[in-house]
C-alpha positions in Angstrom: 12.8 5.4 -8.3 9.1 5.3 -9.0 9.1 2.8 -11.3 11.3 0.2 -9.7 9.1 1.0 -6.7 6.5 -0.4 -8.7 7.7 -3.1 -10.1 9.0 -4.3 -6.2 5.4 -3.7 -5.7 4.6 -5.4 -8.7 6.4 -8.7 -7.7 4.7 -9.0 -4.5 1.4 -8.6 -6.1 2.1 -12.0 -8.0 3.3 -13.4 -4.6 -0.1 -12.4 -3.3 -2.1 -13.9 -6.3 -0.2 -17.6 -6.2 -1.8 -17.8 -2.0 -4.8 -19.5 -1.4 -7.5 -17.8 -0.7 -7.6 -18.1 3.1 -4.1 -16.5 2.8 -5.3 -13.9 0.9 -8.1 -13.1 3.3 -5.4 -13.6 6.2 -3.0 -11.1 4.7 -6.1 -8.7 4.3 -6.9 -9.1 7.8 -3.5 -8.2 9.0 -2.8 -4.8 7.3 -0.5 -3.4 9.9 1.6 -6.7 10.4 2.0 -7.2 6.7 2.9 -3.2 6.1 5.5 -3.7 8.2 7.3 -6.9 7.7 7.1 -5.5 3.9 8.7 -2.5 4.9 11.3 -4.2 7.0 11.8 -6.7 4.4 12.0 -4.4 1.1 14.2 -2.0 3.5 16.8 -5.2 4.5 17.0 -6.1 0.7 17.7 -2.6 -0.7 19.7 -1.5 2.1 23.3 0.9 1.2 22.1 3.9 -1.2 19.4 6.4 -0.9 18.1 5.3 -4.5 17.5 1.6 -3.3 16.1 3.0 0.5 13.8 5.0 -1.5 12.7 1.9 -3.7 11.8 0.1 -0.6 9.4 2.7 0.4 7.7 3.4 -2.7 7.1 -0.2 -3.3 5.9 -0.4 0.4 3.7 2.6 -0.2 2.1 0.9 -2.9 2.2 -2.8 -1.4 -0.4 -0.8 1.6 -2.7 0.7 -1.3 -2.8 -2.4 -2.8 -3.4 -4.3 0.4 -6.2 -1.4 1.5 -7.8 -2.0 -2.6 -7.5 -5.7 -1.7 -9.5 -5.8 1.4 -12.2 -3.8 -0.4 -12.5 -5.8 -3.3 -12.3 -9.4 -1.4 -13.0 -8.9 2.0 -11.5 -10.0 5.4 -11.7 -12.2 8.2 -12.9 -10.5 11.9 -11.4 -10.6 15.1 -13.6 -14.2 15.4 -12.2 -15.7 12.1 -16.1 -14.8 10.3 -15.3 -13.6 6.7 -16.4 -10.4 5.8 -17.8 -9.6 2.4 -15.9 -7.1 0.0 -17.4 -5.9 -3.4 -16.9 -9.3 -4.6 -18.2 -12.7 -2.4 -15.3 -15.2 -2.3 -16.6 -17.3 1.1 -17.3 -20.3 -1.8 -13.5 -20.7 -2.4 -12.7 -20.9 1.0 -14.3 -23.9 2.2 
């Protein structure tokens, strides 16, 4: 179950990587909304068995951890739409 949850989270990470920089920063700026949407979406996809729901829960957990790390690495937008820098400065890429 852990390995399948990791594979699900890896698939969502690939989709995250393909987003433009503004989309990535929007997702890191709204972590609760993203966590709830990912959990509901994965639960709906894997509904029906206990192992499927465990895969969804573990995938959601890995996505939440990855989102938290992404916020620390690339930063996010604050409430006023200003870029808050993370470990890396990606301000030139969002212009």
